[in-house]
C-alpha positions in Angstrom: 48.5 -6.4 17.0 48.2 -5.7 20.7 45.2 -4.7 22.8 45.5 -1.6 25.0 43.9 -3.4 28.0 45.9 -5.8 30.1 46.8 -6.8 33.6 49.7 -8.5 35.4 50.9 -8.8 39.0 52.2 -11.0 41.7 53.7 -11.3 45.2 57.4 -12.0 45.8 59.4 -12.6 49.0 63.2 -12.1 49.0 65.9 -11.8 51.7 67.8 -8.5 51.5 70.6 -8.3 54.0 69.1 -9.6 57.2 65.6 -8.6 56.4 62.8 -10.4 54.5 61.3 -8.0 52.0 57.9 -8.8 50.5 56.4 -6.9 47.7 53.5 -7.0 45.2 53.2 -5.5 41.8 49.9 -4.4 40.2 50.2 -3.4 36.6 47.1 -2.7 34.5 46.1 -0.7 31.5 42.9 0.5 29.8 42.2 2.4 26.5 43.7 5.8 26.0 44.4 8.2 23.2 48.1 8.3 24.0 50.4 6.8 26.5 49.7 7.9 30.2 51.8 6.2 32.9 50.8 6.6 36.5 53.0 5.1 39.3 52.1 4.5 42.9 55.4 3.7 44.8 56.1 3.3 48.5 57.6 6.3 50.2 61.4 6.2 49.8 61.3 4.4 46.5 60.8 7.5 44.3 64.2 6.8 42.7 62.7 3.9 40.9 60.1 6.1 39.0 62.4 6.8 36.1 63.7 3.3 35.4 60.2 1.9 35.7 58.8 4.6 33.3 61.6 3.9 30.8 60.9 0.2 30.8 57.2 0.7 30.3 57.7 3.4 27.6 60.0 1.1 25.7 57.4 -1.7 25.3 54.0 0.1 25.5 52.9 2.7 22.9 49.3 3.6 23.9 47.0 3.2 26.9 46.4 4.5 30.4 48.8 2.5 32.4 48.8 2.3 36.2 51.6 0.6 38.1 51.4 0.0 41.9 53.9 -1.5 44.2 53.4 -2.5 47.8 56.4 -3.3 49.9 56.7 -4.5 53.5 59.4 -6.1 55.8 58.5 -9.1 57.8 61.4 -9.0 60.2 63.4 -6.5 62.3 62.4 -2.9 62.0 59.3 -3.8 59.9 57.4 -4.1 63.3 56.9 -1.1 65.4 59.0 1.9 64.5 59.0 5.3 66.1 59.1 8.5 64.3 61.4 10.5 66.6 60.5 13.9 65.2 56.8 13.2 65.5 57.2 11.9 69.0 59.2 15.0 70.0 56.3 17.2 68.6 53.7 15.3 70.5 55.7 15.6 73.8 56.2 19.3 73.3 52.5 19.7 72.7 51.7 17.7 75.8 54.1 19.8 77.9 52.4 23.0 76.7 49.0 21.6 77.5 50.1 20.5 81.0 51.6 23.9 81.7 48.4 25.7 80.6 46.2 23.4 82.6 48.3 23.8 85.8 48.1 27.6 85.3 44.3 27.3 85.3 44.2 25.0 88.3 43.3 22.0 86.2 44.8 18.6 87.0 45.4 16.4 84.0 46.3 12.7 84.1 49.6 12.0 82.4 49.3 9.8 79.2 50.8 6.3 79.2 53.3 5.1 76.7 50.6 3.2 75.0 48.6 6.4 74.6 51.5 8.0 72.9 52.0 5.1 70.5 48.4 5.5 69.4 48.9 9.2 68.5 48.9 9.7 64.8 52.3 9.9 63.3 54.3 8.6 66.3 54.5 5.1 64.8 56.2 5.4 61.4 54.3 4.0 58.5 55.7 1.7 55.8 58.8 -0.3 55.7 62.1 0.9 57.1 63.9 1.1 53.8 66.9 2.5 55.5 67.6 -0.9 57.0 68.1 -2.3 53.5 70.9 -1.9 50.9 69.4 0.4 48.3 71.3 -1.1 45.3 70.4 -4.6 46.2 66.8 -3.8 46.7 66.5 -1.8 43.5 68.1 -4.6 41.5 65.7 -7.2 42.9 62.7 -5.0 42.3 63.6 -4.1 38.7 64.5 -7.7 37.8 61.2 -8.9 39.1 59.3 -6.1 37.3 60.7 -7.3 34.0 58.9 -10.6 34.6 55.7 -8.8 35.4 56.1 -6.6 32.3 56.6 -9.7 30.2 53.3 -11.2 31.5 51.6 -7.9 30.9 52.7 -7.7 27.3 51.8 -11.3 26.7 48.2 -10.7 27.9 47.9 -7.6 25.6 49.2 -9.7 22.7 46.7 -12.5 23.4 43.8 -10.1 23.5 45.3 -8.5 20.3 45.0 -11.8 18.5 41.3 -11.9 19.4 40.9 -8.4 18.1 42.7 -9.1 14.9 40.3 -12.1 14.3 37.3 -9.8 14.8 38.6 -7.0 12.7 39.6 -9.4 9.9 36.1 -10.9 9.9 34.6 -7.3 9.6 37.0 -6.5 6.8 35.9 -9.6 5.0 32.2 -8.6 5.4 33.0 -5.1 4.1 34.7 -6.6 1.1 31.7 -8.9 0.5 29.2 -6.0 0.7 31.4 -4.0 -1.7 31.4 -6.8 -4.2 27.6 -7.0 -3.9 27.3 -3.3 -4.6 29.6 -3.7 -7.6 27.5 -6.6 -8.9 24.4 -4.4 -8.6 25.7 -1.5 -10.7 24.3 -2.6 -14.1 20.8 -3.4 -12.6 20.9 -0.1 -10.7 21.7 1.8 -13.9 18.8 0.1 -15.8 16.4 0.8 -13.0 17.4 4.4 -12.7 17.0 4.9 -16.5 13.6 3.3 -16.5 12.6 5.4 -13.6 13.9 8.6 -15.3 11.9 7.7 -18.5 8.8 7.1 -16.5 9.1 10.3 -14.5 9.8 12.4 -17.6 6.8 10.8 -19.4 4.6 11.9 -16.6 5.7 15.5 -17.0 5.6 16.0 -20.7 4.8 14.1 -23.9 7.7 15.8 -25.7 10.3 13.2 -24.5 10.1 11.2 -27.6 10.6 14.3 -29.9 14.2 14.9 -28.6 15.9 11.6 -28.0 19.4 13.2 -28.1 18.5 15.6 -25.2 17.1 12.7 -23.3 20.3 10.6 -23.7 22.3 13.7 -22.6 20.3 14.0 -19.4 20.7 10.3 -18.8 24.5 10.6 -19.3 24.7 13.5 -16.8 22.6 11.6 -14.3 24.9 8.5 -14.6 27.9 10.7 -14.0 26.5 12.2 -10.9 25.4 8.8 -9.6 28.5 6.9 -10.5 29.7 4.8 -7.6 32.8 3.2 -9.2 35.3 5.5 -7.3 33.7 4.8 -3.9 33.7 1.1 -4.5 37.3 1.1 -5.7 38.3 3.1 -2.5 36.4 0.6 -0.3 38.5 -2.2 -1.9 41.7 -0.3 -1.3 40.7 0.4 2.3 40.1 -3.3 2.8 43.6 -4.2 1.5 45.1 -1.5 3.7 43.2 -2.8 6.7 44.4 -6.3 6.2 48.0 -5.1 6.0 47.6 -3.2 9.2 46.2 -6.2 11.1 49.3 -8.2 10.1 51.7 -5.5 11.1 53.9 -5.9 14.2 54.0 -2.2 15.1 51.2 -0.4 17.0 48.5 0.3 14.4 45.6 1.5 16.6 45.7 5.1 15.4 46.0 4.1 11.7 43.1 1.7 12.0 41.0 4.3 13.7 41.7 6.8 10.8 40.9 4.0 8.3 37.5 3.4 9.9 36.8 7.1 9.3 37.7 6.7 5.7 35.5 3.6 5.4 32.6 5.5 6.9 33.1 8.4 4.5 32.8 6.1 1.5 29.7 4.4 3.0 28.0 7.7 3.6 28.7 8.8 0.0 27.4 5.5 -1.3 24.2 5.9 0.6 23.7 9.5 -0.5 24.3 8.6 -4.2 22.5 5.3 -4.2 19.1 6.3 -5.5 18.3 2.6 -5.5 16.6 0.6 -2.7 18.9 -2.4 -2.8 22.1 -0.2 -3.0 20.8 1.8 0.0 20.4 -1.4 2.0 24.0 -2.4 1.1 25.2 1.1 2.2 23.4 0.8 5.6 24.8 -2.6 6.1 28.3 -1.2 5.3 27.8 1.6 7.9 26.7 -1.0 10.5 29.8 -3.2 10.0 32.1 -0.2 9.9 30.7 1.0 13.2 31.2 -2.4 14.8 34.8 -2.4 13.6 35.4 1.1 14.9 34.4 -0.1 18.4 36.9 -2.9 18.3 39.6 -0.6 16.9 39.3 1.6 19.9 40.9 -1.2 21.9 43.9 -1.6 19.6 47.3 -0.3 20.7 
């Protein structure tokens, strides 16, 4: 069993050609109904989106997964780079401004080179990926990502073990309460019969004159209030839950459905209880099932 939440990351420095490339991964996930993968990659590395998605999809079944990559070059063209197109646009705009100002008799001071460098867009942002061999860089990044992904899966597995222990304890409590309800059936039947006799005697004194009719009514009441099927299903659900906890495949959806079935049986037990102690057991069942449902929401 794996949790849907997890985190992994790390910074790496590698020499690519004559440049030193430094990058940092940030991989995290939270609960989700399905698998939603969102990538934040540096400009120019869009080609890595498919292989990264494929690797994540192969090992993650559910969760809202966010993967971020930051990349920079610490030598060569990683310093100040000029965007030639942006610079050309700025110079053309300045020329137009100077021409218009002169036509109006306004004298403008010419900007310095430093002023131009400070203009938005003139200095290119991000690493100069064109300075690196694409195949070499991609291979290094994808190889490093596998280690990050391994750590991410390991963390989800570790949290999954903790979830498995909690869910198992809750299944044990449900089984204990189910057994307590089963042990109460005979006493409940006797108490219900006594209550029925008492209630009937308060209405009419004819109850003793037709014992056959009385026994028939008691039998019908017993059939309507019978809890054997509900208790049997609770036992079956506990067995199914334990099998799912031990399964290696993603079981979050199945466990979520199972908690709904647990809750349905507990609701029926409460509605048919007609007995104070049985009602208490039913309410305790609902409380434990609700706690289990909250934990199951975290299971992949």
